[in-house]
N, C-alpha and C positions, 0 to 999 in steps of 0.2 A: 244591586247583585247588575256590573255594566253590564250593554251590549258586543263590547269582548269574553266578560269572564263569562255569558249564558253563548255562547258561540265555541267557547275553550270545554263549557263540563257535556254539549251534547259530543264537541264530538269526540272528547272522551272517553262518554259514555259508550258514544257505537262502534269507535276500537276495542273498546270492551269486553259488550257486545260481541263481535267478529273474531276475538282473537279466543271467545270459551262460548261458541259454537258451538253448538251440537250435532249430534251428529247420527246418522237412520240408523235407528230400535234396530236388537234384533231379538229375532224370535228360536227362539227353544229350538223349530225343527222348520221351520220356512228359510234363516237368514234374513242375511239383509234388502232392506224396501228399498227401493226407488224409489226419483220423484220423474215425470214424464207430464208437461206443458200438450194438450193435443187441442192442437188451433184448430177453426172451422170462420167461414166470414159468419157463421151469425153470434159465436163465441166460443168460450176458452174458461176449460177444466184440468183440474189435476188429477192427473194418475196414479199409483203407488202399483208398484210392483213385485214381487217378493224373489228370490233364486232360485224359486221353484219354477214359478210364471214365467221366469227369464229364461232357461233350461229350455222350457219348451217353447218358447220361440226362438229358439237358435241364438238367442246373443245376451248380448247384457245392454246398447245405447239406443239410443232414441230410430239410429235406422233399422236396428233391426224389431222396434214395437211401429218402426208403418211400415216395414215387406210383412213378418204379418197380418199386420192389418190389411196391407193390400193383397194377398196369398188368401187372404182366409173369408173376407169382404166384409168380416164382422167379431165380432169379439167383446168379452165380458169383463169387464177391470171394478177397481173397487178407485171412488170415488174423492179425494184429499179435502180436506178444510179446515183454518189457522180453528181452532176451539182453544180453552185452560184449561189446565186439569187440573185433575184436582191437591197439589201446591200452588194454586193459584199460574202456576205459568204455561205462556202459551205453546201450544203441541202442532203437530201437519196430526188427524187423527182420521182412520177412514169414519167418510160421512153414510155414503152410500153404495152396494153394484149401480152398473152402468153400461146402459149398450156402446160400442162403439159398432156404426156402421161406415168399412171404406167410404174417400166420397174423397174427386181430385180436390177438390178446394184443402182436404183434413193438409196440416201439417203441425210433425210430433219433434219435442226440443227438452234436451233434458232443465230440469223441476230443481236449482236447490234452493234449498232454506234454513236460515241460522234458528228456523223452531226444530226439534224430537221430534221423529218420527216415530209413528207408533203403526205395531207391523198389524199385519187384516191375517184376516182367516184365512 
């Protein structure tokens, strides 16, 4: 296969992946899970908050998450990571609950993924 053919095949595969990107999953009682990237000086993690949790903090965007964390000083959330599902597809899944502490070097960003997002408990 020539270089151009491989490049076109990769581009086509990437386009197919983008056009079939999975939307966040829905949980019967908690609604859609939205992902956010929490960034500090030392590291970054991805957390997921469902509709009920977002309602408790008064918003559904990164600004609301940052304001709630600054106001409360701490927050518990589910950390998300990529894993293989039962069918072998990659998906964003809850990994563990983590405690977040407010810090002046903290930044919260919306996080998008092409993988299916599984709801947490």
